[in-house]
N, C-alpha and C positions, 0 to 999 in steps of 0.2 A: 779607814776600815770600820771604825766604830760607828761613824755616821751612816755608812752603807748598811750595816747590820740593823741600826735603829730604824732606818728607812724601810727595810724589808719587813721588820716586825710591825711597824706602823701600817704598812700597806696591807698585810694580812689581817690585822685587827679591823681596819676599816672595811675590808672586803667581807669579813665574817659578820660584822654588824649589819652591813647592807643586805646580806642574804638571810639574816635571822628573822624570825617572827617573834614579836614582843607582846606580852600580855601586861597591860598596865592596870594595876590594882586600883579599883575605885570603891567607894562605899557601896554597900549591898543594894542600895536603892538607886544607883546611878548606872550610866552606860559604861560598858567595857569596850575600849577601842583596841583594835588589833591591827598593827602595821604589817605590811607585807612587802615583798620585793617589787621592783619596778614602780615604786612610788604610789602603788595602789593602796587604798584603805577601805576597810569595811568595819562595821560595828554591829554588835549584838547586845541586846539588853540582858542583864542578869536578873534572875528572880529575886525580889526583895525579901529575903528570908526573915529579916528582923523588923518588918513593917507591920504595924497594927496587929499585934499578937493577942491582945486581950479578948478572951472568949473564943479564940481560934481552936477548933477541935479537929480540923482536917485541912491539910495543905498539900496538895498534889501538884508539884511544879512540872512533872513529866520530863524534867531535864535528865540528860543521859546518865549521870551518876546516881540518880534516884530511880532508875528503871533497870531492873536486874533480869536479864534474859536467861531462860533455861529452854533451849530448843526454840519452839515457835511461840512459847508463852512467856509472860514476864510478870514479876511482882513489882508494884509501884509503891515507893516509900512515902509515908506520911511524915512530913518534917515539922508538923505542929507540936510534936512531943506527946500526942495522945495515943499513938500506936494504931491508928486507923489505916493500916496498910491495905493496898488493894491488889487486884490482879486483872490482867487483860483477858478478854474473851474474844477469840477470833481476830485479834489484832497482832499480826506478826510484825517483824521489823520493817516490812514493806509499808507499814502504815505510820511510820515515824516521819515527821515533817519539821522544818524550821518553824518555830513558833513566834509569837509576839515577844516572848521572853525566853530565849534559848530554844529548847526542844519541845515539841508538842505531838499530839496524836491526831491523825486524820481518820474520820469515820465516813465510809462511802455510802451510807444509807441503804445498803443492800441486804442487810440481815437484821432481823429483830433481836439477835443475840449479841451482835458485835458491840463492844464497849469496854468500859472499865468498871469493875464492881468493887464496892467497899462493903464488907460484911456488916450485918446488923448486930454488932457487938459493941460493948463499951459505951462511949459517949454518943455513938450513932444510934444505938438502941434507945437511949434515954431521951431522944428527940420526941418519941411517942409520948403523948400526954403533956408535952411541954408547951409553953406559951410563946416561944421565940425561936427563930432560926433566920439566918442570913447567908447568902452565897454570893461570891464575886469571882469573876473569871473573864478571860478573853476568848472570843469566838469569831470565826469567819465562816459563813455558809457558802458552799460552792455555788448553789443556785437556789432561787426562791421556791422552795418546796414546802407546802403547808404541813402542819402537825408533826414536825420533826422535833424530837426530844433533846433538850440540852442537859437536863439532869432530872432524876425522878426517884421517889421512894414510894412507888405505886405499881400495881400490876394491871390496872384498869378493870380488874374483876372485883374481888371482895377483900382486897388487902391494900388499901390506898391511904396515902398521907398527903404528899405534895408532889408537884411536877411542874416543870417549866418547858413550854413548847413554843414553836413558831405558830402564830395564829392563822386563821383561815384565809386571810388576804395574802399571806406570804411576806407582808411588810410590817407585821406586828409580832410581839411576843406576849404570851399569856402565862400567868402563874396560877395554878390550880391548887386550892386548899380544900382537902376533903373534910366534910363535917363528921364523918365516921369512916371506918375501914370499908364499908359497903358502898360508899359514895364515890363513884368513878370520876376521873377528870372530865370536865365538860359541864358540870352542874354548878360549881361555885368557883369563880375565878375573877381576876382582874386582868385586863388586856390593854396594852399600850395603843396609842393612836395609829391610824393608817399612815404608812411611810415613816414611822419611827425606826424601823428596822430595814436594813438593806443587805442583800447578798453580795459577795465578792470583795468585801472590805472587812477589816478588823473592827470589832465593837467590844467595848468594855461593858459588861453587864453585871449589875448587882440587884439582888432581890432582898427585901427586908420585911420580915413578918413579926408583929408584936401584938399578941392576943390580949394583952392587958389594956390596950386602948379601946375606944368606943367607935364603932362605925367602920365600914369597909375601907374608906380612904385613909383613916388613921392606922389601921391594922396592917395594911399591905402597901408597899412601895416597890416600884421597879425603876431602876436607873439605867440609862443607856448613855455611855460616854460621859458619865458624871452628871447627867441631867435627869432630875426627878420627873418622870412622865406622868401626865394626867390620865389616870386609868378609867376605863369604863368597866363597870362591874355587872356580872351576872350572878344571881343568888346572893348568898351571905358568906362573908369571910368569918369563919368561926373563931371563937375565943381560945381554942386549944387544938393542937395538932392531934390527928388520929394516930393510934398506936399500931402502925403497920409493922409487920415483921419482915418486910421486904428489905433487901440490901439497898444501899444507895447506888444508883446507876449513873455514871457520867457518860453522856453521849447515847444513852439508851433508856428505854422504859422497861419495867419489869417483865412483861409477858406479851408485848405487842411488836409490830414491825415498824415502829416509828423511830428507828435509829437516826441519829444526827447525820446530816450530809455536809461535812466540812471539818474544820479544825477547832479543837478546844485546847486551851493552854492556861496554866497557872490557876488552878481551881482551889478556892478557899471556901470553907464552911465554918460558920460561927454558931454558937449556942445562945446568941443574944441578937437583938436588932442592931443595925448600924445607923448612925446619924448621917445626914447629908454631908456634913463636913468630913466625916471619916470616908465616905464613898468618894468624895472629891479628892481626898488625899491619895487613896489607892489608885484612882484613875490618873492623876497628874504625875504620880511618882513612877508609874509603869508604862505610860503611853510612849 
């Protein structure tokens, strides 16, 4: 009788284990594997929250627990510790997608207002008149459409600082650095080579600006999938960022219709330049 009871208990334990979903804890910069019934397996990457935090003033993972919905709008939590929390504009829960690392936002390119906005307060406002900024994130463009904005602190009018867009060929990206607030994007920028960018696939993008250096190539770098691109320059990359009062827009520009058409995930902003080794580490630890 005891053997029969032990057999029954063991049977139900095995059955329960087989039906359960297990979350295996991994370090914050590794993959999390999720086992499922029927011997299927899937995995998702977790946002590496403890990776390269020096100078990090904004970290928007867009993961579910950091996006707080109230009706059709959401607040997005900055987990850098700097308090640069954001809010969605015309991004309902229908625009949530599976990202490169957990959850991400999809931008349909259909509205000049759609995006995520980070107010021009605190350490975001101090970027004006500073000599350094860097940004890193994952992005996937739906289709090769030119002049679509990845991030911006400009309104293309008289309040400009910096902006990253897809270039005119649709296979390049360009970083615009305004020489003054009255200098709109398109006058002074560095652009990656033709075919360095492609739609329909995930790319890891980093831009790094250091105004203390001399010459355009030393002041501005753009990395795609960990590779430092050879930039072609128009105009002059200035030694100091313009003091725009615009908020930081992710997936949108301040006042135009150049909204991103695709997905953006795991957005980081630094108040210092990044080295090639640091960019490579971010790319390899999150790809």
